[in-house]
C-alpha positions as a Markdown table, in Angstrom:
| # | Residue | x | y | z |
|---|---|---|---|---|
| 1 | Met | 0.0 | 0.0 | 0.0 |
| 2 | Tyr | 1.3 | 3.4 | -1.0 |
| 3 | Ser | 1.7 | 6.2 | 1.7 |
| 4 | Lys | -1.3 | 8.2 | 0.3 |
| 5 | Glu | -3.5 | 5.1 | 0.4 |
| 6 | Lys | -2.3 | 4.3 | 3.9 |
| 7 | Thr | -2.9 | 7.9 | 5.1 |
| 8 | Leu | -6.4 | 8.0 | 3.7 |
| 9 | Ile | -7.6 | 4.7 | 5.2 |
| 10 | Glu | -6.0 | 5.2 | 8.6 |
| 11 | Lys | -8.4 | 8.1 | 9.3 |
| 12 | Glu | -11.4 | 6.0 | 8.5 |
| 13 | Leu | -10.8 | 2.7 | 10.3 |
| 14 | Ile | -13.0 | 1.8 | 13.3 |
| 15 | Asn | -11.9 | -0.2 | 16.4 |
| 16 | Asp | -9.5 | -3.0 | 15.6 |
| 17 | Glu | -10.2 | -2.9 | 11.9 |
| 18 | Asn | -7.5 | -4.2 | 9.6 |
| 19 | Val | -7.0 | -3.7 | 5.9 |
| 20 | Leu | -6.8 | -7.0 | 4.0 |
| 21 | Trp | -6.8 | -5.7 | 0.4 |
| 22 | Ser | -6.4 | -2.3 | -1.3 |
| 23 | Gly | -6.6 | -1.3 | -4.9 |
| 24 | Arg | -7.2 | 1.5 | -7.3 |
| 25 | Pro | -9.0 | 1.7 | -10.7 |
| 26 | Lys | -7.0 | 1.5 | -13.8 |
| 27 | Gly | -7.2 | 4.5 | -16.1 |
| 28 | Ala | -10.4 | 5.7 | -17.7 |
| 29 | Lys | -11.4 | 3.8 | -20.8 |
| 30 | Ser | -13.7 | 5.3 | -23.4 |
| 31 | Asn | -16.9 | 3.5 | -24.2 |
| 32 | Val | -19.3 | 3.9 | -27.1 |
| 33 | Asp | -21.3 | 6.6 | -25.2 |
| 34 | Asp | -18.1 | 8.6 | -24.6 |
| 35 | Met | -17.1 | 8.4 | -28.3 |
| 36 | Leu | -20.6 | 9.4 | -29.5 |
| 37 | Arg | -20.7 | 12.3 | -27.1 |
| 38 | Thr | -17.3 | 13.5 | -28.3 |
| 39 | Ala | -18.3 | 13.1 | -32.0 |
| 40 | Phe | -21.5 | 15.1 | -31.5 |
| 41 | Gly | -19.7 | 17.8 | -29.5 |
| 42 | Leu | -17.1 | 18.2 | -32.3 |
| 43 | Leu | -19.9 | 18.2 | -34.9 |
| 44 | Gly | -21.6 | 21.0 | -32.9 |
| 45 | Ile | -18.3 | 23.0 | -32.8 |
| 46 | Leu | -17.9 | 22.5 | -36.6 |
| 47 | Val | -21.5 | 23.8 | -37.2 |
| 48 | Leu | -20.8 | 26.7 | -34.9 |
| 49 | Phe | -17.6 | 27.5 | -36.8 |
| 50 | Val | -19.5 | 27.4 | -40.1 |
| 51 | Met | -22.0 | 29.9 | -38.6 |
| 52 | Ile | -19.2 | 32.2 | -37.3 |
| 53 | Leu | -17.1 | 32.2 | -40.5 |
| 54 | Pro | -19.4 | 34.5 | -42.5 |
| 55 | Val | -19.4 | 37.0 | -39.6 |
| 56 | Leu | -15.6 | 36.9 | -39.5 |
| 57 | Ile | -15.3 | 37.4 | -43.2 |
| 58 | Ala | -17.8 | 40.2 | -43.4 |
| 59 | Glu | -17.0 | 42.2 | -40.2 |
| 60 | Gly | -13.7 | 40.7 | -38.8 |
| 61 | Ile | -13.7 | 40.3 | -35.1 |
| 62 | Ser | -16.9 | 41.9 | -33.8 |
| 63 | Pro | -19.0 | 42.0 | -30.7 |
| 64 | Lys | -21.5 | 39.7 | -32.4 |
| 65 | Leu | -19.0 | 36.8 | -31.8 |
| 66 | Ile | -19.6 | 37.1 | -28.1 |
| 67 | Leu | -23.1 | 35.7 | -28.8 |
| 68 | Phe | -21.5 | 32.5 | -30.0 |
| 69 | Ser | -19.1 | 32.0 | -27.1 |
| 70 | Pro | -21.7 | 30.3 | -24.7 |
| 71 | Phe | -22.4 | 27.8 | -27.4 |
| 72 | Ala | -18.8 | 27.1 | -28.0 |
| 73 | Ile | -18.2 | 26.5 | -24.3 |
| 74 | Ala | -21.2 | 24.2 | -24.1 |
| 75 | Tyr | -20.1 | 22.1 | -27.1 |
| 76 | Leu | -16.5 | 21.8 | -25.8 |
| 77 | Asn | -17.9 | 20.7 | -22.4 |
| 78 | Phe | -20.2 | 18.2 | -24.1 |
| 79 | Ala | -17.4 | 16.8 | -26.2 |
| 80 | Phe | -14.7 | 16.6 | -23.5 |
| 81 | Gly | -16.1 | 17.4 | -20.1 |
| 82 | Lys | -17.3 | 14.0 | -19.0 |
| 83 | Asn | -14.1 | 12.3 | -20.1 |
| 84 | Val | -12.0 | 14.8 | -18.1 |
| 85 | Thr | -14.3 | 14.4 | -15.1 |
| 86 | Lys | -14.2 | 10.6 | -15.3 |
| 87 | Ser | -10.4 | 10.5 | -15.5 |
| 88 | Tyr | -10.1 | 13.0 | -12.6 |
| 89 | Met | -12.4 | 10.9 | -10.5 |
| 90 | Leu | -10.7 | 7.6 | -11.2 |
| 91 | Lys | -7.3 | 9.0 | -10.4 |
| 92 | Arg | -8.6 | 9.9 | -6.9 |
| 93 | Thr | -10.5 | 6.8 | -6.1 |
| 94 | Tyr | -9.2 | 4.2 | -3.6 |
| 95 | Tyr | -10.7 | 0.8 | -2.8 |
| 96 | Tyr | -10.3 | -1.2 | 0.5 |
| 97 | Val | -11.4 | -4.5 | 2.0 |
| 98 | Thr | -11.1 | -4.7 | 5.8 |
| 99 | Asp | -12.0 | -7.5 | 8.1 |
| 100 | Lys | -15.3 | -5.7 | 8.7 |
| 101 | Arg | -16.2 | -3.5 | 5.7 |
| 102 | Ile | -15.7 | -2.7 | 2.1 |
| 103 | Ile | -14.7 | 0.9 | 1.6 |
| 104 | Val | -14.6 | 3.3 | -1.4 |
| 105 | Ile | -12.8 | 6.6 | -0.8 |
| 106 | Arg | -13.0 | 9.4 | -3.4 |
| 107 | Asp | -10.4 | 12.0 | -2.5 |
| 108 | Phe | -11.7 | 15.1 | -4.2 |
| 109 | Lys | -12.0 | 18.6 | -2.8 |
| 110 | Asn | -14.5 | 17.2 | -0.4 |
| 111 | Arg | -13.6 | 13.6 | 0.5 |
| 112 | Arg | -16.4 | 11.1 | -0.1 |
| 113 | Leu | -16.5 | 7.8 | 1.7 |
| 114 | Asn | -18.9 | 5.0 | 0.9 |
| 115 | Ser | -18.7 | 1.8 | 3.0 |
| 116 | Ala | -20.8 | -1.2 | 3.8 |
| 117 | Phe | -20.4 | -3.8 | 6.5 |
| 118 | Ile | -19.6 | -7.1 | 4.9 |
| 119 | Gly | -22.3 | -9.0 | 6.8 |
| 120 | Met | -25.0 | -6.7 | 5.4 |
| 121 | Leu | -24.1 | -7.3 | 1.7 |
| 122 | Asp | -26.8 | -9.2 | -0.2 |
| 123 | Ser | -24.7 | -10.2 | -3.2 |
| 124 | Ile | -21.2 | -10.1 | -4.7 |
| 125 | Glu | -21.0 | -9.9 | -8.4 |
| 126 | Val | -17.8 | -10.1 | -10.5 |
| 127 | Lys | -17.8 | -8.9 | -14.1 |
| 128 | His | -14.8 | -9.0 | -16.5 |
| 129 | Asp | -14.1 | -6.9 | -19.6 |
| 130 | Arg | -10.8 | -7.5 | -21.4 |
| 131 | Ser | -10.2 | -3.8 | -22.0 |
| 132 | Arg | -11.4 | -2.4 | -18.7 |
| 133 | Gly | -10.5 | -5.2 | -16.2 |
| 134 | Tyr | -12.7 | -6.4 | -13.4 |
| 135 | Asp | -15.8 | -4.8 | -11.8 |
| 136 | Val | -16.8 | -6.2 | -8.4 |
| 137 | Ile | -20.3 | -5.0 | -7.4 |
| 138 | Phe | -21.4 | -5.5 | -3.8 |
| 139 | Gly | -25.1 | -5.4 | -2.9 |
| 140 | Asp | -28.1 | -5.1 | -5.2 |
| 141 | Arg | -28.0 | -2.5 | -8.0 |
| 142 | Glu | -31.3 | -0.8 | -8.5 |
| 143 | Ser | -33.0 | -1.7 | -11.8 |
| 144 | Gly | -33.8 | 1.9 | -12.5 |
| 145 | Gln | -30.2 | 3.0 | -12.4 |
| 146 | Leu | -29.4 | 4.0 | -16.0 |
| 147 | Thr | -25.7 | 4.9 | -15.8 |
| 148 | Arg | -22.8 | 2.7 | -14.8 |
| 149 | Pro | -21.6 | 3.5 | -11.3 |
| 150 | Asp | -18.1 | 4.4 | -12.7 |
| 151 | Ser | -19.4 | 6.6 | -15.5 |
| 152 | Gly | -18.2 | 9.8 | -14.0 |
| 153 | Leu | -21.9 | 10.8 | -13.4 |
| 154 | Glu | -22.8 | 8.5 | -10.5 |
| 155 | Tyr | -23.5 | 11.5 | -8.2 |
| 156 | Thr | -26.1 | 12.8 | -10.6 |
| 157 | Val | -28.2 | 9.6 | -10.7 |
| 158 | Asn | -31.0 | 8.8 | -8.3 |
| 159 | Ile | -29.9 | 5.4 | -7.1 |
| 160 | Gly | -33.0 | 4.4 | -5.2 |
| 161 | Glu | -33.6 | 3.5 | -1.6 |
| 162 | Ser | -31.2 | 0.5 | -1.3 |
| 163 | Pro | -28.8 | 1.1 | 1.6 |
| 164 | Tyr | -25.8 | 0.1 | -0.6 |
| 165 | Pro | -26.9 | 0.5 | -4.2 |
| 166 | Gly | -24.2 | -0.6 | -6.6 |
| 167 | Leu | -21.3 | 0.0 | -4.2 |
| 168 | Gly | -18.4 | -1.6 | -6.0 |
| 169 | Phe | -14.8 | -1.7 | -7.2 |
| 170 | Phe | -14.5 | -0.8 | -10.8 |
| 171 | Asn | -11.7 | -1.2 | -13.5 |
| 172 | Ile | -9.4 | -3.1 | -11.2 |
| 173 | Asp | -6.8 | -5.8 | -12.1 |
| 174 | Asp | -7.5 | -8.3 | -9.3 |
| 175 | Gly | -11.3 | -8.4 | -9.0 |
| 176 | Asn | -11.5 | -12.1 | -8.3 |
| 177 | Glu | -9.1 | -11.8 | -5.4 |
| 178 | Ala | -11.1 | -8.9 | -3.8 |
| 179 | Ala | -14.3 | -10.8 | -4.3 |
| 180 | Lys | -12.8 | -14.0 | -2.8 |
| 181 | Ile | -11.7 | -12.1 | 0.3 |
| 182 | Val | -15.1 | -10.6 | 0.8 |
| 183 | Arg | -17.0 | -13.9 | 0.2 |
| 184 | Asn | -14.7 | -15.7 | 2.7 |
| 185 | Leu | -15.3 | -13.0 | 5.3 |
| 186 | Lys | -19.1 | -12.9 | 4.7 |
| 187 | Tyr | -19.5 | -16.7 | 5.0 |
| 188 | Ser | -17.2 | -17.0 | 8.0 |
| 189 | Asn | -19.1 | -14.3 | 9.8 |
| 190 | Glu | -22.4 | -16.0 | 8.9 |
| 191 | Glu | -21.1 | -19.4 | 10.2 |
| 192 | Ser | -19.9 | -17.8 | 13.5 |
| 193 | Glu | -23.3 | -16.1 | 14.0 |
| 194 | Glu | -25.1 | -19.5 | 13.5 |
| 195 | Ile | -22.8 | -21.2 | 16.0 |
| 196 | Asn | -23.5 | -18.5 | 18.6 |
């Protein structure tokens, strides 16, 4: 574990909690939605340029061009904003499995911590994609959730009333290892509760 990862998690551990696994997402990978968004944003910029060109030819740089600037900014944001946001978020996301909880820390301007006690997880799902790596999703994802939880827009989505909707580790290299540790802890906790 690197010093930044260690510093972040030490502040969040509860009594006698030990880190068993830590990881970070791999870099942001573009998907079809990202590519379409970028293409349409660039198309909008091209159309805007075609609209501005006659004004530039006829009048040179004029105050009328200021009217087009909000559209140019909006198209640039549409084309590249989400990709930049997603990359920024993934670089500042840390995943942990302790002997009691799974923890996701997003270290932005305001740190965000999502965690779930392992004994309260309903399900553990592992998905693999050759280009992105592994996704390990803990708990039930709401059927109404329209965007992937690692899309860069997860804080803009209404994720329902589930206590841990779609909490997961995304774009990681060793997803099977993380899931195995959590499953072993979950089932060993359930067995010890049955014995007591």
